[in-house]
PQR file of N, CA, C, O and H, with PARSE charges and radii, in Angstrom:
ATOM      1  N   UNK A   1      57.371 -12.103 -59.186 -0.4000 1.5000
ATOM      2  CA  UNK A   1      56.464 -12.404 -58.092 -0.0000 2.0000
ATOM      3  C   UNK A   1      56.974 -11.698 -56.840  0.5500 1.7000
ATOM      4  O   UNK A   1      58.168 -11.727 -56.541 -0.5500 1.4000
ATOM      5  N   UNK A   2      56.073 -11.075 -56.127 -0.4000 1.5000
ATOM      6  CA  UNK A   2      56.441 -10.350 -54.922 -0.0000 2.0000
ATOM      7  C   UNK A   2      56.451 -11.288 -53.717  0.5500 1.7000
ATOM      8  O   UNK A   2      55.667 -12.234 -53.645 -0.5500 1.4000
ATOM      9  H   UNK A   2      55.103 -11.052 -56.370  0.4000 1.0000
ATOM     10  N   UNK A   3      57.331 -11.017 -52.792 -0.4000 1.5000
ATOM     11  CA  UNK A   3      57.390 -11.801 -51.560 -0.0000 2.0000
ATOM     12  C   UNK A   3      56.974 -10.968 -50.365  0.5500 1.7000
ATOM     13  O   UNK A   3      57.111 -11.403 -49.221 -0.5500 1.4000
ATOM     14  H   UNK A   3      57.968 -10.248 -52.850  0.4000 1.0000
ATOM     15  N   UNK A   4      56.468  -9.777 -50.622 -0.4000 1.5000
ATOM     16  CA  UNK A   4      56.015  -8.917 -49.533 -0.0000 2.0000
ATOM     17  C   UNK A   4      54.850  -9.583 -48.812  0.5500 1.7000
ATOM     18  O   UNK A   4      53.987 -10.182 -49.454 -0.5500 1.4000
ATOM     19  H   UNK A   4      56.357  -9.424 -51.551  0.4000 1.0000
ATOM     20  N   UNK A   5      54.816  -9.484 -47.489 -0.4000 1.5000
ATOM     21  CA  UNK A   5      53.701 -10.089 -46.755 -0.0000 2.0000
ATOM     22  C   UNK A   5      52.383  -9.407 -47.102  0.5500 1.7000
ATOM     23  O   UNK A   5      52.329  -8.211 -47.384 -0.5500 1.4000
ATOM     24  H   UNK A   5      55.517  -8.998 -46.967  0.4000 1.0000
ATOM     25  N   UNK A   6      51.345 -10.194 -47.071 -0.4000 1.5000
ATOM     26  CA  UNK A   6      50.010  -9.661 -47.334 -0.0000 2.0000
ATOM     27  C   UNK A   6      49.454  -9.026 -46.066  0.5500 1.7000
ATOM     28  O   UNK A   6      49.746  -9.487 -44.963 -0.5500 1.4000
ATOM     29  H   UNK A   6      51.389 -11.166 -46.841  0.4000 1.0000
ATOM     30  N   UNK A   7      48.653  -7.967 -46.214 -0.4000 1.5000
ATOM     31  CA  UNK A   7      47.929  -7.456 -45.040 -0.0000 2.0000
ATOM     32  C   UNK A   7      47.039  -8.556 -44.465  0.5500 1.7000
ATOM     33  O   UNK A   7      46.634  -9.466 -45.188 -0.5500 1.4000
ATOM     34  H   UNK A   7      48.415  -7.592 -47.110  0.4000 1.0000
ATOM     35  N   UNK A   8      46.739  -8.479 -43.191 -0.4000 1.5000
ATOM     36  CA  UNK A   8      45.959  -9.524 -42.522 -0.0000 2.0000
ATOM     37  C   UNK A   8      44.667  -9.857 -43.253  0.5500 1.7000
ATOM     38  O   UNK A   8      44.348 -11.033 -43.428 -0.5500 1.4000
ATOM     39  H   UNK A   8      47.069  -7.740 -42.604  0.4000 1.0000
ATOM     40  N   UNK A   9      43.918  -8.851 -43.681 -0.4000 1.5000
ATOM     41  CA  UNK A   9      42.653  -9.113 -44.362 -0.0000 2.0000
ATOM     42  C   UNK A   9      42.877  -9.858 -45.668  0.5500 1.7000
ATOM     43  O   UNK A   9      42.123 -10.771 -46.004 -0.5500 1.4000
ATOM     44  H   UNK A   9      44.176  -7.896 -43.539  0.4000 1.0000
ATOM     45  N   UNK A  10      43.921  -9.468 -46.409 -0.4000 1.5000
ATOM     46  CA  UNK A  10      44.213 -10.148 -47.667 -0.0000 2.0000
ATOM     47  C   UNK A  10      44.608 -11.597 -47.422  0.5500 1.7000
ATOM     48  O   UNK A  10      44.205 -12.484 -48.175 -0.5500 1.4000
ATOM     49  H   UNK A  10      44.534  -8.726 -46.136  0.4000 1.0000
ATOM     50  N   UNK A  11      45.383 -11.842 -46.388 -0.4000 1.5000
ATOM     51  CA  UNK A  11      45.790 -13.215 -46.054 -0.0000 2.0000
ATOM     52  C   UNK A  11      44.572 -14.056 -45.700  0.5500 1.7000
ATOM     53  O   UNK A  11      44.443 -15.200 -46.137 -0.5500 1.4000
ATOM     54  H   UNK A  11      45.710 -11.121 -45.777  0.4000 1.0000
ATOM     55  N   UNK A  12      43.692 -13.483 -44.913 -0.4000 1.5000
ATOM     56  CA  UNK A  12      42.480 -14.210 -44.502 -0.0000 2.0000
ATOM     57  C   UNK A  12      41.619 -14.533 -45.711  0.5500 1.7000
ATOM     58  O   UNK A  12      41.111 -15.648 -45.830 -0.5500 1.4000
ATOM     59  H   UNK A  12      43.796 -12.554 -44.558  0.4000 1.0000
ATOM     60  N   UNK A  13      41.449 -13.574 -46.607 -0.4000 1.5000
ATOM     61  CA  UNK A  13      40.637 -13.806 -47.800 -0.0000 2.0000
ATOM     62  C   UNK A  13      41.299 -14.815 -48.728  0.5500 1.7000
ATOM     63  O   UNK A  13      40.614 -15.636 -49.338 -0.5500 1.4000
ATOM     64  H   UNK A  13      41.861 -12.668 -46.510  0.4000 1.0000
ATOM     65  N   UNK A  14      42.609 -14.764 -48.841 -0.4000 1.5000
ATOM     66  CA  UNK A  14      43.306 -15.737 -49.669 -0.0000 2.0000
ATOM     67  C   UNK A  14      43.145 -17.142 -49.090  0.5500 1.7000
ATOM     68  O   UNK A  14      42.977 -18.102 -49.842 -0.5500 1.4000
ATOM     69  H   UNK A  14      43.166 -14.098 -48.346  0.4000 1.0000
ATOM     70  N   UNK A  15      43.193 -17.272 -47.787 -0.4000 1.5000
ATOM     71  CA  UNK A  15      42.954 -18.571 -47.150 -0.0000 2.0000
ATOM     72  C   UNK A  15      41.547 -19.070 -47.456  0.5500 1.7000
ATOM     73  O   UNK A  15      41.354 -20.252 -47.743 -0.5500 1.4000
ATOM     74  H   UNK A  15      43.329 -16.493 -47.176  0.4000 1.0000
ATOM     75  N   UNK A  16      40.569 -18.179 -47.397 -0.4000 1.5000
ATOM     76  CA  UNK A  16      39.195 -18.570 -47.713 -0.0000 2.0000
ATOM     77  C   UNK A  16      39.085 -18.996 -49.172  0.5500 1.7000
ATOM     78  O   UNK A  16      38.441 -19.998 -49.485 -0.5500 1.4000
ATOM     79  H   UNK A  16      40.726 -17.219 -47.165  0.4000 1.0000
ATOM     80  N   UNK A  17      39.715 -18.234 -50.063 -0.4000 1.5000
ATOM     81  CA  UNK A  17      39.668 -18.571 -51.488 -0.0000 2.0000
ATOM     82  C   UNK A  17      40.328 -19.923 -51.728  0.5500 1.7000
ATOM     83  O   UNK A  17      39.826 -20.726 -52.514 -0.5500 1.4000
ATOM     84  H   UNK A  17      40.238 -17.420 -49.809  0.4000 1.0000
ATOM     85  N   UNK A  18      41.432 -20.178 -51.070 -0.4000 1.5000
ATOM     86  CA  UNK A  18      42.115 -21.467 -51.220 -0.0000 2.0000
ATOM     87  C   UNK A  18      41.247 -22.611 -50.710  0.5500 1.7000
ATOM     88  O   UNK A  18      41.240 -23.697 -51.291 -0.5500 1.4000
ATOM     89  H   UNK A  18      41.841 -19.526 -50.431  0.4000 1.0000
ATOM     90  N   UNK A  19      40.525 -22.373 -49.639 -0.4000 1.5000
ATOM     91  CA  UNK A  19      39.616 -23.396 -49.121 -0.0000 2.0000
ATOM     92  C   UNK A  19      38.510 -23.691 -50.134  0.5500 1.7000
ATOM     93  O   UNK A  19      38.153 -24.848 -50.351 -0.5500 1.4000
ATOM     94  H   UNK A  19      40.531 -21.491 -49.168  0.4000 1.0000
ATOM     95  N   UNK A  20      37.972 -22.640 -50.751 -0.4000 1.5000
ATOM     96  CA  UNK A  20      36.964 -22.845 -51.798 -0.0000 2.0000
ATOM     97  C   UNK A  20      37.550 -23.640 -52.951  0.5500 1.7000
ATOM     98  O   UNK A  20      36.929 -24.579 -53.448 -0.5500 1.4000
ATOM     99  H   UNK A  20      38.262 -21.700 -50.575  0.4000 1.0000
ATOM    100  N   UNK A  21      38.735 -23.264 -53.369 -0.4000 1.5000
ATOM    101  CA  UNK A  21      39.378 -23.925 -54.501 -0.0000 2.0000
ATOM    102  C   UNK A  21      39.637 -25.399 -54.192  0.5500 1.7000
ATOM    103  O   UNK A  21      39.402 -26.263 -55.037 -0.5500 1.4000
ATOM    104  H   UNK A  21      39.239 -22.501 -52.965  0.4000 1.0000
ATOM    105  N   UNK A  22      40.115 -25.682 -53.000 -0.4000 1.5000
ATOM    106  CA  UNK A  22      40.350 -27.068 -52.598 -0.0000 2.0000
ATOM    107  C   UNK A  22      39.050 -27.862 -52.616  0.5500 1.7000
ATOM    108  O   UNK A  22      39.027 -29.017 -53.041 -0.5500 1.4000
ATOM    109  H   UNK A  22      40.306 -24.980 -52.313  0.4000 1.0000
ATOM    110  N   UNK A  23      37.982 -27.246 -52.160 -0.4000 1.5000
ATOM    111  CA  UNK A  23      36.680 -27.911 -52.163 -0.0000 2.0000
ATOM    112  C   UNK A  23      36.269 -28.256 -53.592  0.5500 1.7000
ATOM    113  O   UNK A  23      35.819 -29.370 -53.864 -0.5500 1.4000
ATOM    114  H   UNK A  23      38.001 -26.308 -51.814  0.4000 1.0000
ATOM    115  N   UNK A  24      36.426 -27.295 -54.503 -0.4000 1.5000
ATOM    116  CA  UNK A  24      36.061 -27.542 -55.897 -0.0000 2.0000
ATOM    117  C   UNK A  24      36.944 -28.616 -56.523  0.5500 1.7000
ATOM    118  O   UNK A  24      36.455 -29.467 -57.266 -0.5500 1.4000
ATOM    119  H   UNK A  24      36.791 -26.390 -54.282  0.4000 1.0000
ATOM    120  N   UNK A  25      38.216 -28.583 -56.234 -0.4000 1.5000
ATOM    121  CA  UNK A  25      39.150 -29.547 -56.816 -0.0000 2.0000
ATOM    122  C   UNK A  25      38.983 -30.945 -56.236  0.5500 1.7000
ATOM    123  O   UNK A  25      39.409 -31.923 -56.851 -0.5500 1.4000
ATOM    124  H   UNK A  25      38.613 -27.892 -55.630  0.4000 1.0000
ATOM    125  N   UNK A  26      38.374 -31.052 -55.076 -0.4000 1.5000
ATOM    126  CA  UNK A  26      38.189 -32.357 -54.427 -0.0000 2.0000
ATOM    127  C   UNK A  26      37.159 -33.212 -55.146  0.5500 1.7000
ATOM    128  O   UNK A  26      37.139 -34.434 -55.003 -0.5500 1.4000
ATOM    129  H   UNK A  26      38.028 -30.258 -54.576  0.4000 1.0000
ATOM    130  N   UNK A  27      36.309 -32.556 -55.917 -0.4000 1.5000
ATOM    131  CA  UNK A  27      35.232 -33.293 -56.577 -0.0000 2.0000
ATOM    132  C   UNK A  27      34.054 -33.554 -55.660  0.5500 1.7000
ATOM    133  O   UNK A  27      33.095 -34.217 -56.057 -0.5500 1.4000
ATOM    134  H   UNK A  27      36.325 -31.563 -56.033  0.4000 1.0000
ATOM    135  N   UNK A  28      34.109 -33.052 -54.458 -0.4000 1.5000
ATOM    136  CA  UNK A  28      33.043 -33.274 -53.482 -0.0000 2.0000
ATOM    137  C   UNK A  28      32.154 -32.051 -53.320  0.5500 1.7000
ATOM    138  O   UNK A  28      31.385 -31.961 -52.363 -0.5500 1.4000
ATOM    139  H   UNK A  28      34.888 -32.513 -54.135  0.4000 1.0000
ATOM    140  N   UNK A  29      32.257 -31.111 -54.249 -0.4000 1.5000
ATOM    141  CA  UNK A  29      31.435 -29.908 -54.167 -0.0000 2.0000
ATOM    142  C   UNK A  29      30.045 -30.201 -54.724  0.5500 1.7000
ATOM    143  O   UNK A  29      29.852 -31.107 -55.535 -0.5500 1.4000
ATOM    144  H   UNK A  29      32.882 -31.183 -55.026  0.4000 1.0000
ATOM    145  N   UNK A  30      29.102 -29.418 -54.270 -0.4000 1.5000
ATOM    146  CA  UNK A  30      27.718 -29.570 -54.698 -0.0000 2.0000
ATOM    147  C   UNK A  30      27.276 -28.310 -55.436  0.5500 1.7000
ATOM    148  O   UNK A  30      28.000 -27.315 -55.474 -0.5500 1.4000
ATOM    149  H   UNK A  30      29.259 -28.682 -53.612  0.4000 1.0000
ATOM    150  N   UNK A  31      26.111 -28.361 -56.008 -0.4000 1.5000
ATOM    151  CA  UNK A  31      25.551 -27.177 -56.662 -0.0000 2.0000
ATOM    152  C   UNK A  31      25.410 -26.046 -55.639  0.5500 1.7000
ATOM    153  O   UNK A  31      25.636 -24.881 -55.966 -0.5500 1.4000
ATOM    154  H   UNK A  31      25.522 -29.169 -55.978  0.4000 1.0000
ATOM    155  N   UNK A  32      25.041 -26.386 -54.420 -0.4000 1.5000
ATOM    156  CA  UNK A  32      24.905 -25.369 -53.366 -0.0000 2.0000
ATOM    157  C   UNK A  32      26.263 -24.750 -53.044  0.5500 1.7000
ATOM    158  O   UNK A  32      26.357 -23.546 -52.804 -0.5500 1.4000
ATOM    159  H   UNK A  32      24.857 -27.332 -54.154  0.4000 1.0000
ATOM    160  N   UNK A  33      27.321 -25.576 -53.038 -0.4000 1.5000
ATOM    161  CA  UNK A  33      28.666 -25.046 -52.796 -0.0000 2.0000
ATOM    162  C   UNK A  33      29.051 -24.058 -53.888  0.5500 1.7000
ATOM    163  O   UNK A  33      29.581 -22.986 -53.595 -0.5500 1.4000
ATOM    164  H   UNK A  33      27.244 -26.554 -53.233  0.4000 1.0000
ATOM    165  N   UNK A  34      28.792 -24.406 -55.134 -0.4000 1.5000
ATOM    166  CA  UNK A  34      29.142 -23.521 -56.244 -0.0000 2.0000
ATOM    167  C   UNK A  34      28.352 -22.222 -56.175  0.5500 1.7000
ATOM    168  O   UNK A  34      28.874 -21.157 -56.502 -0.5500 1.4000
ATOM    169  H   UNK A  34      28.362 -25.277 -55.372  0.4000 1.0000
ATOM    170  N   UNK A  35      27.096 -22.307 -55.751 -0.4000 1.5000
ATOM    171  CA  UNK A  35      26.274 -21.105 -55.578 -0.0000 2.0000
ATOM    172  C   UNK A  35      26.834 -20.242 -54.444  0.5500 1.7000
ATOM    173  O   UNK A  35      26.912 -19.020 -54.568 -0.5500 1.4000
ATOM    174  H   UNK A  35      26.672 -23.173 -55.485  0.4000 1.0000
ATOM    175  N   UNK A  36      27.216 -20.877 -53.355 -0.4000 1.5000
ATOM    176  CA  UNK A  36      27.795 -20.141 -52.223 -0.0000 2.0000
ATOM    177  C   UNK A  36      29.112 -19.482 -52.616  0.5500 1.7000
ATOM    178  O   UNK A  36      29.388 -18.354 -52.207 -0.5500 1.4000
ATOM    179  H   UNK A  36      27.153 -21.870 -53.255  0.4000 1.0000
ATOM    180  N   UNK A  37      29.928 -20.179 -53.409 -0.4000 1.5000
ATOM    181  CA  UNK A  37      31.178 -19.591 -53.876 -0.0000 2.0000
ATOM    182  C   UNK A  37      30.901 -18.374 -54.747  0.5500 1.7000
ATOM    183  O   UNK A  37      31.554 -17.342 -54.595 -0.5500 1.4000
ATOM    184  H   UNK A  37      29.704 -21.095 -53.741  0.4000 1.0000
ATOM    185  N   UNK A  38      29.946 -18.483 -55.651 -0.4000 1.5000
ATOM    186  CA  UNK A  38      29.602 -17.345 -56.513 -0.0000 2.0000
ATOM    187  C   UNK A  38      29.157 -16.149 -55.669  0.5500 1.7000
ATOM    188  O   UNK A  38      29.514 -15.008 -55.962 -0.5500 1.4000
ATOM    189  H   UNK A  38      29.415 -19.322 -55.775  0.4000 1.0000
ATOM    190  N   UNK A  39      28.386 -16.414 -54.635 -0.4000 1.5000
ATOM    191  CA  UNK A  39      27.926 -15.331 -53.752 -0.0000 2.0000
ATOM    192  C   UNK A  39      29.105 -14.728 -52.992  0.5500 1.7000
ATOM    193  O   UNK A  39      29.181 -13.510 -52.832 -0.5500 1.4000
ATOM    194  H   UNK A  39      28.095 -17.341 -54.397  0.4000 1.0000
ATOM    195  N   UNK A  40      30.023 -15.569 -52.526 -0.4000 1.5000
ATOM    196  CA  UNK A  40      31.204 -15.076 -51.811 -0.0000 2.0000
ATOM    197  C   UNK A  40      32.041 -14.200 -52.726  0.5500 1.7000
ATOM    198  O   UNK A  40      32.475 -13.122 -52.321 -0.5500 1.4000
ATOM    199  H   UNK A  40      29.961 -16.559 -52.656  0.4000 1.0000
ATOM    200  N   UNK A  41      32.272 -14.647 -53.951 -0.4000 1.5000
ATOM    201  CA  UNK A  41      33.067 -13.869 -54.904 -0.0000 2.0000
ATOM    202  C   UNK A  41      32.411 -12.536 -55.226  0.5500 1.7000
ATOM    203  O   UNK A  41      33.101 -11.530 -55.388 -0.5500 1.4000
ATOM    204  H   UNK A  41      31.918 -15.523 -54.279  0.4000 1.0000
ATOM    205  N   UNK A  42      31.089 -12.517 -55.319 -0.4000 1.5000
ATOM    206  CA  UNK A  42      30.360 -11.299 -55.671 -0.0000 2.0000
ATOM    207  C   UNK A  42      30.198 -10.340 -54.491  0.5500 1.7000
ATOM    208  O   UNK A  42      29.851  -9.174 -54.682 -0.5500 1.4000
ATOM    209  H   UNK A  42      30.529 -13.334 -55.187  0.4000 1.0000
ATOM    210  N   UNK A  43      30.443 -10.818 -53.293 -0.4000 1.5000
ATOM    211  CA  UNK A  43      30.190 -10.015 -52.095 -0.0000 2.0000
ATOM    212  C   UNK A  43      31.108  -8.801 -51.976  0.5500 1.7000
ATOM    213  O   UNK A  43      30.725  -7.790 -51.388 -0.5500 1.4000
ATOM    214  H   UNK A  43      30.725 -11.765 -53.138  0.4000 1.0000
ATOM    215  N   UNK A  44      32.316  -8.896 -52.530 -0.4000 1.5000
ATOM    216  CA  UNK A  44      33.269  -7.781 -52.404 -0.0000 2.0000
ATOM    217  C   UNK A  44      34.363  -7.938 -53.453  0.5500 1.7000
ATOM    218  O   UNK A  44      34.766  -9.058 -53.766 -0.5500 1.4000
ATOM    219  H   UNK A  44      32.627  -9.717 -53.007  0.4000 1.0000
ATOM    220  N   UNK A  45      34.840  -6.835 -53.991 -0.4000 1.5000
ATOM    221  CA  UNK A  45      35.949  -6.917 -54.953 -0.0000 2.0000
ATOM    222  C   UNK A  45      37.174  -7.637 -54.374  0.5500 1.7000
ATOM    223  O   UNK A  45      37.879  -8.332 -55.105 -0.5500 1.4000
ATOM    224  H   UNK A  45      34.512  -5.925 -53.737  0.4000 1.0000
ATOM    225  N   UNK A  46      37.429  -7.481 -53.091 -0.4000 1.5000
ATOM    226  CA  UNK A  46      38.575  -8.150 -52.471 -0.0000 2.0000
ATOM    227  C   UNK A  46      38.418  -9.667 -52.502  0.5500 1.7000
ATOM    228  O   UNK A  46      39.409 -10.393 -52.587 -0.5500 1.4000
ATOM    229  H   UNK A  46      36.855  -6.917 -52.497  0.4000 1.0000
ATOM    230  N   UNK A  47      37.185 -10.147 -52.434 -0.4000 1.5000
ATOM    231  CA  UNK A  47      36.947 -11.590 -52.516 -0.0000 2.0000
ATOM    232  C   UNK A  47      37.322 -12.085 -53.910  0.5500 1.7000
ATOM    233  O   UNK A  47      37.990 -13.110 -54.052 -0.5500 1.4000
ATOM    234  H   UNK A  47      36.380  -9.558 -52.365  0.4000 1.0000
ATOM    235  N   UNK A  48      36.896 -11.363 -54.923 -0.4000 1.5000
ATOM    236  CA  UNK A  48      37.212 -11.767 -56.294 -0.0000 2.0000
ATOM    237  C   UNK A  48      38.722 -11.719 -56.543  0.5500 1.7000
ATOM    238  O   UNK A  48      39.265 -12.606 -57.201 -0.5500 1.4000
ATOM    239  H   UNK A  48      36.353 -10.531 -54.808  0.4000 1.0000
ATOM    240  N   UNK A  49      39.400 -10.699 -56.027 -0.4000 1.5000
ATOM    241  CA  UNK A  49      40.855 -10.634 -56.175 -0.0000 2.0000
ATOM    242  C   UNK A  49      41.523 -11.830 -55.501  0.5500 1.7000
ATOM    243  O   UNK A  49      42.460 -12.411 -56.049 -0.5500 1.4000
ATOM    244  H   UNK A  49      38.958  -9.979 -55.493  0.4000 1.0000
ATOM    245  N   UNK A  50      41.047 -12.193 -54.325 -0.4000 1.5000
ATOM    246  CA  UNK A  50      41.604 -13.347 -53.617 -0.0000 2.0000
ATOM    247  C   UNK A  50      41.359 -14.622 -54.415  0.5500 1.7000
ATOM    248  O   UNK A  50      42.237 -15.481 -54.498 -0.5500 1.4000
ATOM    249  H   UNK A  50      40.287 -11.721 -53.880  0.4000 1.0000
ATOM    250  N   UNK A  51      40.186 -14.747 -54.994 -0.4000 1.5000
ATOM    251  CA  UNK A  51      39.862 -15.918 -55.808 -0.0000 2.0000
ATOM    252  C   UNK A  51      40.805 -16.002 -57.012  0.5500 1.7000
ATOM    253  O   UNK A  51      41.338 -17.069 -57.319 -0.5500 1.4000
ATOM    254  H   UNK A  51      39.473 -14.049 -54.927  0.4000 1.0000
ATOM    255  N   UNK A  52      41.002 -14.883 -57.679 -0.4000 1.5000
ATOM    256  CA  UNK A  52      41.883 -14.864 -58.843 -0.0000 2.0000
ATOM    257  C   UNK A  52      43.320 -15.214 -58.441  0.5500 1.7000
ATOM    258  O   UNK A  52      44.012 -15.932 -59.163 -0.5500 1.4000
ATOM    259  H   UNK A  52      40.568 -14.017 -57.430  0.4000 1.0000
ATOM    260  N   UNK A  53      43.753 -14.719 -57.322 -0.4000 1.5000
ATOM    261  CA  UNK A  53      45.110 -15.015 -56.852 -0.0000 2.0000
ATOM    262  C   UNK A  53      45.248 -16.490 -56.500  0.5500 1.7000
ATOM    263  O   UNK A  53      46.252 -17.115 -56.841 -0.5500 1.4000
ATOM    264  H   UNK A  53      43.191 -14.136 -56.735  0.4000 1.0000
ATOM    265  N   UNK A  54      44.253 -17.051 -55.824 -0.4000 1.5000
ATOM    266  CA  UNK A  54      44.292 -18.477 -55.469 -0.0000 2.0000
ATOM    267  C   UNK A  54      44.354 -19.334 -56.723  0.5500 1.7000
ATOM    268  O   UNK A  54      45.105 -20.309 -56.771 -0.5500 1.4000
ATOM    269  H   UNK A  54      43.437 -16.543 -55.547  0.4000 1.0000
ATOM    270  N   UNK A  55      43.582 -18.984 -57.724 -0.4000 1.5000
ATOM    271  CA  UNK A  55      43.604 -19.746 -58.981 -0.0000 2.0000
ATOM    272  C   UNK A  55      44.970 -19.636 -59.656  0.5500 1.7000
ATOM    273  O   UNK A  55      45.476 -20.624 -60.188 -0.5500 1.4000
ATOM    274  H   UNK A  55      42.972 -18.193 -57.685  0.4000 1.0000
ATOM    275  N   UNK A  56      45.560 -18.469 -59.639 -0.4000 1.5000
ATOM    276  CA  UNK A  56      46.871 -18.282 -60.260 -0.0000 2.0000
ATOM    277  C   UNK A  56      47.921 -19.137 -59.548  0.5500 1.7000
ATOM    278  O   UNK A  56      48.774 -19.744 -60.196 -0.5500 1.4000
ATOM    279  H   UNK A  56      45.149 -17.666 -59.207  0.4000 1.0000
ATOM    280  N   UNK A  57      47.859 -19.183 -58.227 -0.4000 1.5000
ATOM    281  CA  UNK A  57      48.799 -19.993 -57.464 -0.0000 2.0000
ATOM    282  C   UNK A  57      48.568 -21.478 -57.776  0.5500 1.7000
ATOM    283  O   UNK A  57      49.526 -22.228 -57.964 -0.5500 1.4000
ATOM    284  H   UNK A  57      47.167 -18.690 -57.701  0.4000 1.0000
ATOM    285  N   UNK A  58      47.318 -21.895 -57.830 -0.4000 1.5000
ATOM    286  CA  UNK A  58      46.973 -23.291 -58.095 -0.0000 2.0000
ATOM    287  C   UNK A  58      47.516 -23.730 -59.460  0.5500 1.7000
ATOM    288  O   UNK A  58      48.020 -24.842 -59.612 -0.5500 1.4000
ATOM    289  H   UNK A  58      46.540 -21.285 -57.678  0.4000 1.0000
ATOM    290  N   UNK A  59      47.404 -22.846 -60.436 -0.4000 1.5000
ATOM    291  CA  UNK A  59      47.833 -23.173 -61.796 -0.0000 2.0000
ATOM    292  C   UNK A  59      49.348 -23.097 -61.954  0.5500 1.7000
ATOM    293  O   UNK A  59      49.898 -23.543 -62.962 -0.5500 1.4000
ATOM    294  H   UNK A  59      46.995 -21.942 -60.313  0.4000 1.0000
ATOM    295  N   UNK A  60      50.013 -22.534 -60.959 -0.4000 1.5000
ATOM    296  CA  UNK A  60      51.458 -22.504 -60.905 -0.0000 2.0000
ATOM    297  C   UNK A  60      52.090 -21.547 -61.820  0.5500 1.7000
ATOM    298  O   UNK A  60      53.316 -21.442 -61.853 -0.5500 1.4000
ATOM    299  H   UNK A  60      49.566 -22.172 -60.141  0.4000 1.0000
TER
END
């Protein structure tokens, strides 16, 4: 695992992905939230990479 700092944009996207993940894990997400997450992930390859990284961190 690398400890190199993330570029600002990557850090911001990872924070957003973590917020999405926390929302989903809370059990308080709605169908609209899941649709919005899918749209966010599809909006840019960097979003999907951030999502994958957040999931990897969550799973430990």
